[in-house]
N, C-alpha and C positions, 0 to 999 in steps of 0.2 A: 515812473513805476506805477503799476496798477496794484490794487488791493491784494490780488492773488499772489503777487511776487513778494509782498511784505510778510506774508504768513510763512512760518517755517513749515517745511514739508514733514509730514508724519508718515512713517511706514504703515502700509496697509497689507493685511494678509488676504491674498486672493486665492480662493480655493480652486484647484485645478479640476475638481470634480463637482459637477452641479448636484443639487439635491436629488434629481432624477437618476443620475448615474449611481449615486450612493444607494438609492432605493433598489435599483436594478441589481447592484452587486449584492445587497442583502438578500433579495429574493432568490438570486442564483445560489448563494451559499445555503439558504434555507432548503431549496430543492435538492441540492447536493447532499445535505445532511440527511434528508428523508430517504434519498436513494440508498445511502450507506446503511441506514437503519433497516430498510427493506431487505437488502442483501444479507445483512447479519441475521435477521429474523428467519429468512428462508433457509439459510445454511444451518442455523440452530434447529429448525424444525426437521430438516432432512436428517440431521445427526441424531434426532430423537431426544433432544434436550427438554427436560421438564420446565426449564425457565424460559423457553422460547416465547417471544411476544406474539400475540395474535397478528396474523399477516394483513388481513383486510383493512383494519383501521390505519395501518401504516400506508397501505396502497392509497387509501382515500386522502390521507394527509399529503402524500407525494403528488397526487393528481391536483389537489388544491394549490400546492406550492408551484407546480408547473403552470397551472392556469394563471396564477398571479405573475409569474415570470413572463409568460406570454403576453399578458395585458400590458406589462410595462415595457418589454423589449421587442415584442413582436415575434418571439420564438421561444421554443422550449430549450432545455439544456442541450448544448452541442454534443455530438458524439465524443469529442475529445474530453469534455468535462465528465461525461459518463464513464469513459475509460479511466480517467484520472481517479474518480471516486472508487471504482470497482477493482482497480489494480492493487496488487500487493505492494507495500512500500519497497523501493529499491534499496539494496544494501550496497554500500560503497566502502572502499578501503583506500586509505591514503598510503602511498609508497613508503612513508616515513613511520608508519605505525609499528608497534612492538609485536613480539610473537604472541603475547596475550591478546592483543587487539586482533591479530590475524586469526586466532582461534575463535574469538567471538564472531568475526566475519564469516569464517568457515561454517560455524554452527548455524548462523542466520541463513546462509546460502543453502545449507542442507535442509533446514526446515522449509524454506521456500520451495525447493524441489519436491519435497514430500507433499506439501500442500497442493502444488500445481498438479502433480500426478494424481493425487486423491480427488481433486476437483474434476479433472477430466473423466476419471472413472465414475464418479458420482453423477456427472451429467448424463452419461450413457445409461446408468441404472435408473435415474429418475424418468428418462424417456423410454425406458424398457427396450433399449437398443443393445445390440451386440457390438462390442467395441471393435474398431478396425484393427486388423492384425492380431485379434485376440487380446487386446489390451497390452501389447508388448511395450509400447512407448510409455504408457502410464506406469506400468510395473517397473520399467527401467528407470524412470525418473524417481520413483519412490525408493528403489534400491540404492541409487546413487546418493540420494538425500540421506538415507540411513547411514551409509558409509561415511559421509562427511560429518554427520552429527556424532557418530561413534568416535571417529578419528579426532575431532576437535575436543571431545570430552576426555580422551585418554591421557592427555598431558604430554609434555615434551618427551621425546625418545631419549633414553639414557644412552650415553656413548658406549659402544661395545668395546670390550677389551680385545686387543690384538692378541691372537694366539700365534705362537711361534717360539723360536729359541729365546730364552731369557738373555738379556744383555748383561755382560759382565762389566762392572765398574771397578776401576782401579783407583 
């Protein structure tokens, strides 16, 4: 028996991620956060909000974050990462949820449709373009969203009484 076999084995924690991988992950998250900040600032500015953050400092922070990510990983944020950051959160409904939960879901879907339609319309206005088909699709999305929000806020329908001959009980 050698000296190594006499010693009891002690468990060691071996990290699956190297320090560099963790640094890249942090740099990526940092760039994604700045991209989201930029998108929010632009949208607030377009909407005329008095509390909108100045855009150019955020742009420079995003550029710095992208450069850091590029120096660590060799590339900027992937298009999938950009899409993930800039997309609205998806609303999901479990088939086992209650009517109350369904109404929350319907409300969230309605708001999503309103926002999507409004963003499409706003993009054309910012670019000073005429909307395709006169804005038919944007307007339609907004109208559908409003109907969903109103329906979800109305509460459950009350059962209607049947009209007809009264039944005679003996």
